[in-house]
C-alpha positions in Angstrom: -31.5 -71.7 91.1 -29.7 -69.8 88.6 -29.1 -71.5 85.3 -28.1 -70.7 81.7 -29.9 -72.2 78.6 -29.0 -71.5 74.6 -32.0 -71.1 72.5 -32.5 -69.2 69.3 -28.6 -68.5 69.1 -28.1 -66.7 72.1 -27.3 -67.8 76.0 -30.1 -66.6 78.4 -29.6 -66.6 82.4 -32.6 -67.3 84.3 -33.7 -68.5 87.3 -36.4 -71.1 88.4 -38.0 -72.5 91.7 -40.8 -74.5 92.5 -43.1 -77.0 90.6 -46.3 -77.3 88.8 -48.0 -75.4 86.6 -45.1 -73.1 84.5 -45.1 -69.3 85.0 -42.4 -67.3 82.6 -41.9 -63.8 84.2 -40.7 -61.1 81.3 -39.3 -58.0 82.7 -39.4 -54.8 81.2 -36.6 -52.3 79.7 -33.8 -51.2 82.2 -34.2 -54.6 84.0 -33.4 -58.0 84.2 -34.6 -61.1 86.2 -33.8 -59.4 89.4 -36.7 -57.7 89.1 -38.7 -60.6 90.2 -37.2 -61.6 93.2 -40.3 -60.8 95.6 -42.6 -62.8 93.0 -40.3 -65.9 92.5 -40.5 -66.6 96.6 -44.1 -66.2 96.5 -45.1 -68.0 93.6 -43.1 -70.8 93.5 -45.1 -72.1 96.6 -47.8 -73.6 94.1 -46.0 -72.8 90.6 -42.6 -73.7 88.7 -41.9 -69.9 88.4 -39.3 -69.0 86.0 -37.6 -65.6 85.4 -35.3 -64.9 82.6 -33.1 -61.8 81.5 -34.0 -60.9 77.8 -31.6 -60.7 75.3 -28.6 -58.5 75.9 -30.0 -57.7 79.6 -27.6 -58.6 82.4 -26.1 -60.6 83.0 -26.5 -61.8 79.5 -23.7 -60.8 76.5 -24.3 -57.2 75.8 -25.5 -55.9 72.5 -22.6 -55.3 69.9 -22.2 -52.1 67.7 -24.3 -51.9 64.8 -27.0 -54.7 66.3 -30.9 -53.7 66.4 -32.5 -53.9 69.5 -35.7 -55.6 67.7 -38.9 -56.3 69.6 -39.6 -59.2 67.0 -36.1 -61.1 67.8 -37.1 -60.5 71.7 -40.6 -62.2 71.0 -38.9 -65.0 68.8 -36.9 -65.5 72.0 -39.5 -65.8 74.3 -41.5 -68.1 72.0 -38.3 -70.5 71.9 -37.4 -70.1 75.7 -41.0 -71.4 76.3 -40.9 -74.1 73.9 -37.6 -75.2 75.5 -39.5 -76.3 78.7 -42.1 -78.0 77.0 -45.3 -78.9 78.7 -47.5 -75.7 77.2 -49.7 -73.8 77.8 -47.8 -71.7 80.2 -48.9 -68.3 82.3 -47.2 -65.6 81.2 -46.4 -62.2 83.6 -45.1 -59.5 81.8 -44.1 -55.9 82.8 -43.9 -53.0 80.7 -41.9 -53.9 77.3 -42.4 -57.8 78.6 -46.0 -57.4 78.9 -45.9 -55.9 75.3 -44.0 -58.9 74.1 -46.7 -61.2 75.7 -49.4 -59.6 73.9 -47.5 -59.9 70.5 -47.0 -63.8 71.3 -50.7 -64.1 72.1 -51.6 -62.8 68.6 -49.4 -65.2 67.0 -49.3 -68.3 69.6 -52.3 -68.3 71.6 -51.9 -72.1 72.1 -48.8 -71.9 73.9 -50.3 -69.4 76.6 -52.6 -70.3 79.2 -53.4 -67.3 80.8 -51.8 -64.0 80.7 -51.0 -60.9 83.2 -50.1 -57.8 81.7 -48.7 -54.6 84.0 -48.9 -51.5 81.8 -47.7 -52.4 78.6 -46.8 -49.1 76.3 -49.1 -50.4 73.7 -48.6 -47.0 72.1 -48.5 -48.5 68.6 -52.4 -48.7 68.9 -52.7 -45.3 68.2 -49.4 -43.9 66.5 -46.1 -44.7 64.8 -42.8 -45.2 67.0 -41.7 -41.6 65.5 -45.4 -40.1 65.3 -46.2 -37.9 62.4 -48.2 -34.4 62.8 -51.1 -35.9 61.1 -51.4 -38.9 63.7 -50.9 -37.0 66.4 -53.9 -34.5 65.2 -56.1 -37.3 64.4 -55.5 -38.7 67.8 -56.0 -35.2 69.7 -59.4 -35.4 68.1 -60.4 -39.1 68.9 -58.6 -39.1 72.1 -57.3 -36.1 73.5 -56.2 -37.2 76.9 -54.2 -40.0 75.3 -52.7 -37.7 72.7 -51.6 -35.5 75.5 -50.2 -37.9 77.6 -48.4 -39.4 74.7 -47.0 -36.4 73.6 -45.6 -35.7 77.2 -44.0 -39.0 77.6 -42.2 -38.3 74.1 -41.1 -34.6 75.0 -40.0 -35.0 78.6 -38.8 -38.6 78.2 -38.0 -40.4 75.3 -37.0 -37.8 72.9 -34.3 -36.1 75.2 -32.9 -39.5 76.4 -32.8 -40.7 72.9 -30.7 -37.5 72.2 -28.4 -38.1 75.7 -28.0 -41.8 74.2 -26.8 -40.6 70.7 -23.8 -38.5 72.5 -23.2 -41.7 74.7 -24.3 -40.1 77.8 -26.2 -43.4 79.0 -26.3 -41.8 83.1 -28.3 -38.9 81.5 -30.2 -41.3 79.0 -31.6 -43.7 82.2 -32.3 -40.6 84.3 -34.4 -38.9 81.5 -36.4 -42.3 80.8 -36.9 -43.3 84.5 -38.2 -40.2 85.7 -40.4 -40.1 82.9 -41.8 -43.9 83.2 -42.0 -43.3 87.0 -42.4 -40.2 87.6 -39.9 -38.3 89.5 -40.8 -39.1 93.1 -40.7 -42.6 92.6 -37.5 -42.2 90.5 -35.8 -40.3 93.5 -37.3 -43.2 95.9 -35.1 -45.7 94.1 -32.3 -47.2 95.5 -28.9 -46.9 94.4 -28.7 -50.5 93.7 -32.0 -50.2 91.6 -30.8 -47.2 89.5 -27.6 -49.3 88.8 -29.7 -52.3 87.6 -31.5 -49.5 85.4 -28.2 -48.1 84.2 -26.6 -51.3 83.5 -29.7 -52.7 81.5 -30.6 -49.7 79.4 -28.3 -49.3 76.0 -28.5 -46.8 73.1 -29.5 -49.6 70.9 -32.7 -49.8 72.5 -33.3 -46.3 72.6 -32.3 -45.5 69.0 -33.6 -49.3 67.6 -36.5 -50.1 65.6 -39.1 -49.8 68.3 -42.1 -51.4 69.1 -44.0 -53.5 66.5 -47.5 -52.3 65.1 -50.9 -53.6 66.7 -53.6 -54.6 65.2 -56.8 -54.0 67.1 -58.6 -56.7 65.6 -56.1 -59.2 66.3 -56.0 -58.0 70.0 -60.2 -58.5 70.0 -59.5 -62.3 68.9 -57.0 -63.0 72.2 -59.5 -65.6 74.0 -57.4 -66.0 77.0 -57.8 -65.0 80.7 -56.2 -61.5 81.0 -55.4 -59.6 84.0 -54.4 -56.1 83.3 -52.4 -54.5 85.8 -51.7 -50.6 86.6 -50.1 -48.4 89.2 -51.8 -45.7 91.2 -49.2 -43.4 91.0 -48.1 -44.1 87.5 -48.0 -41.6 84.8 -51.2 -40.9 83.1 -50.1 -42.4 79.8 -50.1 -46.1 81.0 -53.8 -45.7 82.6 -54.8 -44.5 79.1 -53.4 -47.0 77.3 -54.9 -49.6 79.6 -58.1 -48.0 79.2 -58.1 -48.9 75.3 -56.7 -52.7 75.8 -59.6 -53.2 78.4 -61.9 -52.0 75.8 -60.3 -54.7 73.1 -59.7 -57.7 75.2 -62.8 -60.1 75.5 -61.7 -61.9 78.4 -60.2 -59.3 80.8 -59.9 -58.1 84.5 -58.5 -55.0 85.6 -56.9 -54.0 89.0 -54.7 -51.1 90.4 -52.2 -51.2 92.9 -52.1 -48.8 95.4 -49.1 -46.4 96.2 -47.3 -47.9 93.6 -46.2 -46.4 90.2 -45.0 -48.5 87.0 -42.7 -50.8 88.8 -45.6 -51.8 90.9 -44.2 -55.2 91.5 -41.4 -53.6 93.1 -43.0 -50.6 94.8 -45.7 -52.2 96.4 -45.2 -56.5 95.8 -47.5 -57.6 98.4 -50.7 -56.0 97.0 -49.3 -56.9 93.7 -48.8 -60.5 94.6 -52.1 -60.9 96.1 -53.7 -59.9 93.4 -52.1 -61.8 90.6 -52.6 -64.8 92.9 -56.2 -64.2 93.3 -56.5 -63.9 89.4 -54.6 -67.1 89.2 -56.9 -68.9 91.5 -60.2 -67.3 90.0 -59.2 -68.0 86.6 -58.3 -71.8 87.5 -61.8 -72.4 88.7 -63.3 -71.5 85.4 -60.9 -74.2 83.1 
């Protein structure tokens, strides 16, 4: 059932189904709560599944000119959204930007999270700043050359040209450049026109030109004492696997799975295998409680 709720001085659209333990699903960039349609159906059989559209995403109120697309604000929204429903701790399922939000919340408010499922969080701030300086790249090339090269490629072929297109108000080009870099050209070309429209309507210039990701402290990640499922796509650009490698090193209670024949939006590309893996993780981690 689709509903709205006002928290943190903003009205959010969300969908909920089922009863029992609460699961909050957090979408990534260029997306909204509709991305979870194949998870809501399955999860609601045994859980109270709630998928919401993040601030400025469809069908919520759009960002106003001059406002920052702030990850800090998105994390505060998530915290307020969880507290609105009460009965914490909850299970969090996050994809990409949403997965990164889940990590941030786990660092600051682990008491309201029971377990967490993270699909390819773009944890670039573990290595470099939002606009990497030459010294940062050189240092990373020495320590982790594969990771450095993959981050450089993501910026050079996707994020940087997409940002320039957004500054020129060419959001169609910005969406295409971003999506091809994040999904790979083959998976982007295979997207339906409906899904491309969802990506376009949810990508804003403010996100590309805004304050970016929050810093990540490796020592804080080592202190997250929660069951973590780290999910990657078999066909995803290499940068996401490299970032997941580092996260897997840091989390103390982590399981990692790879979804076959899937890229960055693996919960859409191969939702059957994705769903099976998260249900198995939830069942396994429940027996250990």
